[in-house]
C-alpha positions as CSV (number, residue, x, y, z in Angstrom):
1,M,-6.6,17.8,-12.2
2,F,-5.2,14.3,-12.0
3,F,-6.6,12.3,-9.1
4,A,-6.5,8.9,-10.6
5,S,-3.6,7.4,-8.7
6,D,-0.5,8.3,-6.7
7,N,1.3,6.0,-9.0
8,S,1.0,8.6,-11.7
9,G,2.9,11.6,-10.4
10,P,6.5,12.6,-11.0
11,V,9.6,11.5,-9.2
12,P,11.0,14.1,-6.7
13,Q,14.3,15.7,-7.6
14,P,16.4,14.4,-4.7
15,V,15.6,10.8,-5.9
16,L,16.6,11.7,-9.5
17,D,19.8,13.3,-8.0
18,A,20.5,10.0,-6.2
19,L,20.1,8.1,-9.4
20,T,22.4,10.4,-11.2
21,E,25.0,10.1,-8.5
22,A,24.7,6.3,-8.6
23,N,25.1,6.3,-12.4
24,S,28.8,6.6,-12.4
25,G,31.6,4.1,-12.7
26,Y,31.4,0.4,-11.9
27,T,30.1,-1.4,-8.9
28,F,28.9,-4.9,-7.9
29,G,25.4,-5.9,-8.8
30,Y,22.5,-8.0,-7.4
31,G,22.3,-6.1,-4.2
32,A,26.0,-6.4,-3.3
33,E,26.7,-2.7,-4.1
34,P,27.8,-0.5,-1.2
35,L,24.7,1.7,-1.7
36,M,22.5,-1.2,-0.6
37,D,24.5,-1.3,2.6
38,E,23.4,2.3,3.3
39,V,19.8,1.4,2.5
40,R,19.8,-1.6,4.7
41,Q,21.2,0.3,7.6
42,R,18.9,3.2,7.2
43,I,15.8,0.9,7.2
44,R,17.1,-1.0,10.2
45,D,17.5,2.3,12.0
46,L,14.1,3.5,10.9
47,F,12.4,0.3,12.2
48,E,14.6,0.1,15.3
49,T,15.6,-3.4,14.3
50,P,19.4,-4.0,14.0
51,D,18.9,-7.6,12.8
52,A,16.1,-7.1,10.3
53,A,16.6,-8.5,6.8
54,V,15.9,-5.9,4.1
55,H,15.4,-6.7,0.4
56,L,14.3,-4.5,-2.6
57,V,12.1,-5.3,-5.5
58,A,10.7,-3.1,-8.2
59,T,7.0,-3.7,-7.8
60,G,4.4,-4.0,-5.0
61,T,3.0,-7.2,-6.6
62,A,6.4,-8.8,-6.3
63,A,7.0,-7.5,-2.8
64,N,3.7,-8.8,-1.5
65,S,3.6,-12.1,-3.4
66,L,7.2,-13.1,-2.7
67,A,6.9,-12.1,1.0
68,L,3.8,-14.2,1.4
69,A,5.4,-17.1,-0.4
70,T,8.0,-17.3,2.3
71,M,5.3,-17.4,5.0
72,V,2.9,-20.1,3.8
73,N,2.9,-23.5,2.1
74,P,1.1,-24.2,-1.2
75,F,-1.6,-26.0,0.8
76,D,-2.2,-23.1,3.1
77,T,-4.6,-20.2,3.0
78,I,-4.0,-16.5,3.5
79,F,-6.5,-14.4,5.3
80,C,-7.3,-10.9,3.9
81,T,-10.2,-8.6,3.3
82,P,-12.4,-8.8,0.2
83,C,-10.9,-5.6,-1.3
84,A,-7.3,-6.3,-0.4
85,H,-4.9,-5.6,-3.2
86,I,-3.7,-9.2,-3.2
87,Q,-7.3,-10.2,-3.7
88,E,-8.5,-7.7,-6.3
89,D,-5.6,-6.4,-8.2
90,E,-2.7,-8.9,-8.4
91,C,-4.0,-11.3,-11.2
92,N,-3.5,-14.2,-8.8
93,A,0.1,-13.4,-8.3
94,P,0.1,-14.5,-4.6
95,E,-1.4,-17.8,-5.6
96,F,1.2,-18.2,-8.3
97,Y,4.3,-17.3,-6.2
98,T,3.1,-19.4,-3.3
99,G,2.6,-22.4,-5.5
100,G,-1.2,-22.5,-5.0
101,A,-2.1,-21.1,-1.5
102,K,-5.6,-19.8,-1.6
103,L,-7.1,-16.6,-0.2
104,T,-9.8,-16.7,2.5
105,L,-11.7,-13.4,2.7
106,V,-12.3,-11.9,6.1
107,G,-15.6,-10.0,6.7
108,E,-17.2,-7.7,4.2
109,S,-15.3,-4.4,4.9
110,D,-11.9,-3.0,3.9
111,R,-10.9,-3.3,7.6
112,M,-11.0,-6.7,9.3
113,T,-11.8,-6.9,13.0
114,P,-10.6,-9.4,15.6
115,E,-14.1,-10.9,15.5
116,T,-14.3,-11.3,11.7
117,L,-10.7,-12.5,11.6
118,K,-11.4,-15.1,14.2
119,T,-14.5,-16.3,12.3
120,A,-12.5,-16.6,9.1
121,I,-9.6,-18.5,10.8
122,E,-12.0,-20.9,12.5
123,S,-13.7,-21.6,9.2
124,Q,-10.5,-23.1,7.8
125,G,-8.1,-25.8,8.9
126,N,-10.9,-28.1,10.1
127,R,-11.0,-30.6,7.3
128,G,-7.7,-32.3,7.8
129,V,-6.1,-33.4,4.6
130,H,-9.1,-32.4,2.5
131,G,-9.0,-28.6,3.1
132,P,-6.5,-25.8,3.2
133,Q,-4.4,-25.3,6.3
134,R,-4.3,-22.0,8.2
135,G,-1.5,-19.8,6.8
136,A,-0.8,-16.1,7.2
137,V,-2.8,-13.0,7.9
138,S,-2.3,-10.1,5.4
139,I,-3.2,-6.6,6.6
140,T,-3.4,-3.6,4.2
141,Q,-2.3,-0.3,5.6
142,V,-3.6,2.2,4.2
143,T,-6.6,0.1,3.1
144,E,-7.9,0.0,-0.5
145,M,-10.8,2.2,0.7
146,G,-8.5,4.9,2.0
147,N,-8.9,4.0,5.7
148,V,-6.1,3.7,8.3
149,Y,-6.0,1.1,11.1
150,T,-5.2,2.6,14.4
151,L,-2.3,1.1,16.4
152,D,-4.8,-0.5,18.8
153,Q,-6.6,-2.1,15.9
154,L,-3.4,-3.4,14.4
155,R,-2.3,-4.9,17.8
156,A,-5.7,-6.6,18.3
157,L,-5.5,-8.2,14.8
158,C,-1.9,-9.4,15.4
159,D,-2.9,-10.7,18.8
160,T,-5.7,-12.7,17.2
161,A,-3.5,-14.1,14.5
162,K,-0.8,-15.1,17.0
163,G,-3.4,-16.7,19.1
164,Y,-3.7,-19.2,16.3
165,G,0.0,-19.4,15.7
166,L,-0.3,-17.4,12.4
167,P,2.3,-14.9,11.1
168,V,1.3,-11.5,10.0
169,H,2.2,-9.7,6.7
170,L,1.7,-5.9,6.3
171,D,1.0,-4.7,2.8
172,G,2.4,-1.2,3.2
173,A,2.1,0.2,-0.4
174,R,1.0,3.5,1.3
175,F,3.0,2.8,4.5
176,A,4.3,6.4,4.8
177,N,0.8,7.9,4.4
178,A,-0.5,5.7,7.2
179,M,2.5,6.3,9.5
180,V,2.2,10.1,9.1
181,S,-1.5,9.9,9.7
182,L,-1.1,8.0,12.9
183,G,1.9,10.2,14.1
184,C,3.7,7.0,15.2
185,S,7.0,5.4,14.4
186,A,7.7,2.7,11.8
187,A,8.4,0.3,14.6
188,D,5.1,1.1,16.3
189,M,3.2,0.2,13.2
190,T,5.0,-3.0,12.5
191,W,6.9,-5.4,14.8
192,K,5.9,-3.6,18.0
193,S,2.3,-4.3,17.0
194,G,3.0,-7.9,16.1
195,V,3.8,-7.7,12.3
196,D,6.3,-10.3,11.1
197,V,7.0,-9.0,7.6
198,A,6.3,-5.5,6.2
199,V,6.3,-4.1,2.8
200,F,7.7,-0.6,3.0
201,G,6.2,1.0,-0.1
202,G,7.9,3.7,-2.1
203,T,6.4,3.8,-5.6
204,K,3.1,5.3,-4.5
205,N,4.9,7.9,-2.5
206,G,7.1,9.3,-5.3
207,L,9.6,6.7,-6.3
208,M,10.2,5.5,-9.8
209,G,9.7,1.9,-8.8
210,V,11.0,0.2,-5.7
211,E,9.6,-1.4,-2.6
212,A,11.4,-2.7,0.5
213,V,10.5,-6.0,2.1
214,V,11.5,-6.0,5.7
215,F,11.7,-9.3,7.7
216,F,11.7,-8.8,11.4
217,N,12.5,-12.5,11.7
218,P,15.6,-12.8,9.5
219,E,15.3,-16.6,9.4
220,L,12.9,-16.1,6.5
221,A,15.4,-13.9,4.5
222,W,17.3,-16.6,2.6
223,E,14.2,-18.3,1.3
224,F,13.0,-14.8,0.1
225,E,16.3,-14.3,-1.7
226,L,15.9,-17.6,-3.5
227,R,12.3,-17.0,-4.4
228,R,13.2,-13.5,-5.6
229,K,15.8,-14.9,-7.9
230,R,13.7,-17.8,-9.1
231,G,10.8,-15.4,-9.7
232,G,12.8,-13.1,-11.9
233,H,12.8,-10.1,-9.5
234,L,16.5,-9.9,-8.6
235,F,17.9,-7.0,-10.6
236,S,21.5,-7.3,-11.9
237,K,21.9,-3.5,-11.9
238,H,20.4,-3.4,-8.5
239,R,22.2,-0.1,-7.7
240,Y,19.3,1.8,-9.4
241,L,16.8,0.3,-6.9
242,S,19.2,1.1,-4.0
243,A,19.7,4.7,-5.3
244,Q,16.0,5.4,-5.4
245,M,15.5,4.1,-1.8
246,A,18.6,5.9,-0.6
247,G,17.4,9.2,-2.0
248,Y,13.9,8.5,-0.5
249,L,15.3,7.9,3.0
250,R,17.9,10.7,3.2
251,D,16.7,13.7,5.2
252,D,13.4,12.0,5.8
253,L,12.2,12.9,2.2
254,W,9.7,10.0,2.4
255,V,8.0,11.6,5.4
256,D,7.8,15.0,3.7
257,L,6.3,13.5,0.6
258,A,3.6,11.5,2.5
259,T,2.9,14.6,4.7
260,Q,2.3,16.7,1.6
261,A,0.1,14.0,0.0
262,N,-2.0,13.7,3.2
263,T,-2.2,17.5,3.5
264,N,-3.5,17.7,-0.1
265,A,-6.2,15.2,0.6
266,A,-7.2,17.0,3.8
267,Y,-7.5,20.3,1.9
268,L,-9.6,18.6,-0.8
269,H,-11.8,16.9,1.8
270,A,-12.4,20.3,3.5
271,G,-13.6,21.8,0.2
272,M,-15.8,18.8,-0.7
273,K,-17.6,18.5,2.7
274,A,-19.5,21.7,2.1
275,V,-20.9,20.6,-1.3
276,A,-24.5,19.4,-1.4
277,D,-25.1,15.9,-3.0
278,V,-21.6,14.8,-2.1
279,E,-21.3,12.0,0.4
280,I,-17.8,11.1,1.7
281,L,-17.5,7.4,2.3
282,N,-14.2,6.9,4.2
283,D,-12.3,8.4,7.1
284,V,-10.0,10.9,5.2
285,T,-6.9,10.6,7.3
286,A,-4.4,9.6,4.6
287,N,-4.3,10.5,0.9
288,M,-7.5,8.9,-0.6
289,I,-11.1,10.1,-0.8
290,F,-14.0,8.0,-1.8
291,F,-17.2,9.9,-2.4
292,K,-20.7,9.4,-3.9
293,A,-22.2,12.0,-6.2
294,P,-24.8,12.2,-8.9
295,R,-23.8,10.9,-12.4
296,A,-24.4,14.4,-13.7
297,M,-21.8,15.8,-11.3
298,H,-19.2,13.2,-12.3
299,R,-19.8,14.0,-15.9
300,H,-19.4,17.7,-15.2
301,L,-16.1,17.1,-13.4
302,Q,-14.6,14.8,-15.9
303,G,-15.9,16.8,-18.8
304,N,-13.9,19.8,-17.5
305,G,-10.6,18.0,-17.1
306,A,-10.8,16.1,-13.8
307,T,-9.3,12.6,-14.0
308,Y,-10.3,10.0,-11.5
309,H,-11.9,6.6,-11.3
310,V,-15.7,6.1,-11.1
311,S,-17.5,2.9,-10.2
312,G,-21.0,1.7,-9.6
313,G,-22.3,2.2,-13.1
314,S,-21.6,3.7,-16.5
315,L,-20.7,7.4,-16.6
316,D,-22.3,7.9,-20.0
317,H,-25.6,5.9,-19.6
318,G,-28.1,6.2,-16.8
319,A,-30.2,8.7,-14.9
320,P,-28.3,12.0,-14.2
321,E,-29.4,11.9,-10.5
322,E,-28.1,8.3,-9.9
323,H,-25.2,8.3,-7.4
324,L,-21.9,6.8,-8.5
325,T,-18.7,6.3,-6.4
326,G,-15.6,8.3,-7.2
327,R,-12.1,7.7,-6.0
328,L,-9.7,10.6,-5.6
329,V,-6.0,10.0,-4.8
330,C,-3.7,12.8,-3.9
331,D,0.1,12.6,-4.4
332,W,2.8,14.9,-3.1
333,S,3.1,16.9,-6.2
334,L,-0.6,17.9,-6.6
335,P,-0.8,21.8,-6.9
336,P,-3.3,23.4,-4.5
337,A,-4.7,25.4,-7.5
338,E,-5.9,22.1,-9.1
339,I,-7.6,21.2,-5.8
340,D,-9.3,24.6,-5.8
341,R,-10.4,24.2,-9.4
342,F,-11.9,20.7,-8.6
343,V,-13.9,22.1,-5.7
344,S,-15.0,25.0,-7.8
345,L,-16.3,22.6,-10.4
346,L,-18.2,20.7,-7.7
347,N,-19.9,23.9,-6.6
348,T,-20.7,24.8,-10.2
349,A,-22.2,21.3,-10.8
350,K,-24.5,21.5,-7.8
351,K,-26.2,24.6,-9.2
């Protein structure tokens, strides 16, 4: 019963087959291999953007940080939510790769609104040479609390950013899960809503390790290439990144994987809703569930083999009835039997 992260599951066989196929003979490196041409064209077709610049890196940290570095100056600030991955989980990588740009936190939720974004923007750029200048807006989709922005919400945020002349970056580590949840196209969720640069995540949706950075304004692409090389993220044997992404995109495997992960979460959510003392904290429309339950219930679950993260206090010390927050993440490979077992344990614990 492994619900700790969608980073932790296996790689689907078609992706491994694509890697095996690529692991033959000789080819150019550094992204000049013919397989990258296939990936680039498939992503352009997917996003309905024939001129988009597409580049691959192995990690989400590199994808977000290098993309933002092309969008802001060292003396700028990037607007994001307090729980954005670039704020909480990147060890200051955005600040490092941008050469010092700071982060300005927007509101107190995992989802910014046009009002909170406007307030944050207007709080910066007013001190002349003495303060940070307004830089870019970074939106996380799916959010770190498992919520999904609607298309109307995305458009409203992008309109607000553009009203101040600011570019928009989309952190799409769980891009596929959000798109499947919304039932929209990749174009709808990005440039048609006003996004300038999108990270098309693959690692959390089954890949061994590759993310695509998609520039809808190709004028930024050369600087990204230079920063990627300078930052140590240009692979010489790049074909193994291309192979993963090619296998992911062929026959819409990426959509199938995200659909299964979201379906697993919906099934789990349905079982949890009927359990007393369990409070669901987010809108479960993608593949993550945040819930509050008594410490004793968390102990029962984890003591019987459930693996997931708990926050809000020590699992081992404190009153049994005190409520702590659990995070459950479903990936494409999660067997329904493990979901059934988890729900059964919840029902056992409540008694």
